[in-house]
N, C-alpha and C positions, 0 to 999 in steps of 0.2 A: 331516560328510561331506555334500556336496551332492547332493540326488537332483531327479528331475523327479516333484513330486507335486501335486496337488490338496489332497486331504485323505487322512490317514495310513489312515483307517478304509475307503477307496474304492480302495486301490491295487490289489488283487487283483481287483476286479469291473471296474474299469476296464481292467486289463491282458488279462483274459481276453475282455472285448468286442472290443478291439482285434485280439488274437490270432486269434478266431474270424472277424472281418470280413476279415481279411488271407489267410486261408486258408479263405475260404468254399467252395472247390470240393473241400475236403478234410473239413472237421470243421463241426459245429455246436455250440453252446454251449447248455445248461440252465441257469438261473440260478437255479431254486427247486427242489428242490436244486442245489447248482453242480456239473456236470460236463461234460466234453468228449467228445463221440462221433463216430464217422464220420459223414459226411453221406450220406444216405439211409436206406433200410430195411436191417434185418440180414439178412445171407445166409442164407438156410434151411439148417439141416445142418452149419454151420461153428462149431466152438468158438470162444465169445467171450472175448477176453483183456481183462482189466481191471487197470489200476495205478492210483498215485497216492501221495500224500504230502505234505509241507509244500510250500508255494510257494518260491522264491528259490533253487532249483535248475534253473532253465529252460536247456534246452527240455526236460528231464525234467519232467513225464511227457507232458503235452500234446502236446509237439512230435513224439511219436511215436505219435499216433494216426493211422492211415490203412491203406492196403495194405500187406500183409506185416508189421505190427506188432500195434500195439493196437486194440482196437475202442472203448475208452474210459478216459478218465482221470479221476481224482478229486482235484482240489488243496484242501489245506487252506490255511489263513492261513500267512505265512511262518514257516517252520521249525515248523509245527503238522500234527498227523496229520488227515486228513479224517475227517468225521464217518459212522457207520454208514449213515445215511439216504441218504448220497451214493452209498456202494457199491450199496445195495440199489436205488435208483432207476435208477442206471447198469446194473445187471445187467438189470432190466426193459426198458430201452430198448434193448439190444444182443443179448439172448440169442435166437438163431436156432434154438433146439430142440436143440442139442447140448450145452447145459451152459456153464459160466462158469468159467475160470481166473482165479485173483487172484494178481497177482505183488506180492509185498510184501517192501520192505527191512526187514532185520532191525532195526527201532527199536521199542521198547515201545508208543508209543502207535498207531503202524501197525498191528502185529500186533493189538493188544487191539482196535481199531475195524474193522479188515477182519474178524476173527473174528466180533464182533457182526454185521457187515453180512451176512457169508456165512450165519448162522443165520437172519436175517429175510428172506432173499430167496425163500425157498419153491422155490428153482430148484437143479437138480442143479449142484454146484460143487466145486472143488478148488483147493489153494492152493500156491504155491512161495514159500518164504522166501529172500532171497538174502542172502548174508553173506560176501562175497568180499574183504573188507580184512584183511590181514595184520598192521596195525600193533599193535593191541592186542585182547586176547581180550575183555575187557569195558569199557565206556564210560560216559559220562554218561548215554546213552539206550538202552543194550544190555545183555542179558545175553547174552554170547558176541560173535562178530564183527560188525562193521557191514555192512550192505548199501551199497554204494557205485556207483562208475562201471561194474563188471561187471553191473548191473542191465540197462543198455542192452543188452548182448550177449545176455543172457537173454530179453529182450523180443522182440528181432531175430530170433533164431534160432527161438525158439518160435513167433513170430507168423508165421513163414515157413510152418513145419510146419502149424499151423492154416488158413493159405490153401489148401494143398495138401489139406486133408481130414482130417489127423489127430485122431482121437478125444481124448475130455477123458482118458483114462488115458494114452495115449500122449503127449499135450502135456505133461501134468505129469513124466512120468518124462523126457523129454526136458529140460526146464527144470531137473530137478535134476541131470542130466548134465551141462548147459552150466555151472550153479552150481558143481557140484564140480571143474570143470576150469579155473576163473577164479580169479585171484588179483589183488589190486590194493592200492596203496599211494599216500598223497599227502603233499604237503609245502606249508606255507604260507609265503608270506614277508610277507604283510600280513593282518589281521583283515578282516572284513565288518562292516556296520553295518546292523542290522534295523531297518527304517523307524520301527516302534513304538518302539524304545530310543533312538535318536538318537544313539547312540555307540558305537565298535568294541565287539565282542563281547570281544574279549582284546587286552592291549597287548603288542607286540614291538617289539624294538629295529630300528634301520634295517640292522645287520649281524648279523641273528639269524635264524634259520629254525625252524619248527616241524615235526619230522620225525614223520609218521606221523597228520597231523591229519585229523579228521573233517568231513564236507561241511557240519556246522552250527558248524564253528568248535571241536568239542571238543579236548581237549589229545590229543597223539601219544604217541609213544614218549618224546621229549625235546625239550628247547630246546636248539639247537645252534649255533655261528657259522655264518654263510653261506659254504659251500664253492664250488668251482669246479663249473659245470653237471655235467661228466663224473663227479666226484665224487657229486653228487646222485643221479644216475641209477644209479650202481653201489651206491649204499648201498640204494637202493629197491629194485632188482632183485636184488641178493643175497638180501633177505628175501623177495621173492615168489618167486625161483627156488628157494630155500632150502625153501620151504614146498611148492610146485607141484611141484617135482622133474620139469619136463618132459623128455619124452625126445629126444636128441640125433637129429636128422634128421627129425622128425616136424613137420608145419607147425604154427605159432603164428600167432595174432591178436595185433599188438601196437597197442595203443590208449593213445595220450598224449591226455588229457582236461584240458583248461583250468578252471579255478574261477572265470573271469568276469572277472578283470582282468589277465591275464598276454596280451601281445599274441602273435598267431600265429608271429611271428619266432621268438619265444624257445620257444613249443611245438614249432616244427619243428626248434628247435636240441635240444631235449631228445629228439625222436623218433631224431636222429641219433645222439646219444648213447647211448640206449637199443638202437637197431641194432646199434651196433658193440659194445655189451657182448654183444648175442646172438651175433653173429658170432664173437666172441672165445670164446664158451662153446661153440660149434659148434652153436648152435640156428638154426633155419630160419624166418625171418619170411615167412608166405605171404600174409598179408592184414594191412592197416595201417587205423588209422582215428585221425585228429589232428584235435583243435577243442574247441570248447566245448559238451560234451554233458550233463555233471551238474556244475552250478556251485554256488557258495556266495555268491550276489549279486555282490559286486565283489571279492571275495579275490582276492589275487595268488598265484599258485600252481599246481601241477599233479598230477595223478596218473598212474601208470602201471599197466595191465592188461595181463597176459597170460591168453589163453585156449588150452588145448591143443586142437587141431582133430583132426578125421579126415576122411575122405571124405564123409560125410554132414553133418557140420556144415560143410563148405567149401561143398557144394552149396547148402544152405539159406540159408547167409549170402549168396553170390552171387546168389541168386534176386530177383526184382523187389520193390522197395521204393518206396512213395511216401508219405512223410509230410512235414510242414513242415520237419522238421530232417534227415532222412534219406532220400534218394532215388536209386535207380539202376535200370536194368534197363529194359524196355518197359513 
């Protein structure tokens, strides 16, 4: 796999410098220890939201630092959890006096290091663990379900509430509500290549698909022959819908997420298939998101996420947001 690289050991540092320079109106970069934070001084009285995880999933998480979402993001090396000192330093930099909320994907390394980081901050804090993946109950990296693309929706909606002045307990409760109303599932058509490894994470045939793949290339439910797109969407949504049990007539957010190597043309085709499935099951798509938001380097494939909305969640989703990867409103 060909990649734009100077030296493998410097990929993350050089990428983060480029990201921070390209979005200097939104973010600032700390290099020792490494974290990305909102530009400017912390807002007094606002709960600070911090997330993070291994790199290779861009724009997650640094791309969601900004107004209406995160206050800081802690990136680890590719597919490797960030370290506790990163979380502690980020918390010190963005705490506005109302406490810190850590948003953590359910991966063993992430949880362990975020817990250690929370312990050494010496600041009021709470945590949310996302676990929206219905594909498998336990995986290579987790006990319990994986936290995947639904993490973006938690960061967005809780970020909106924090922007409005919600306190730490309310932000945590809201995050748990959003996570509980969110389900996801992914499929992979190709593997990805971790730069340090130099070879694909797994081998897959030209006419095969990994059903229920994880965002690090972890195995899913099974390897199957590649079916038509409508059939793929139906299989994914039958699993998601069967677990979520969305209410007919209630509003849903339908999120089709690319893994980094799938053209937008195909992602919108999958969105069309997913929306038709929803319509055929008398489910109302009230909001949509399509694009590469939680990637796996250059993996070809996608995930589908459903979030069961209510009036409050709709209002928070629609409120202004301004980050490198997500922005709307004033």
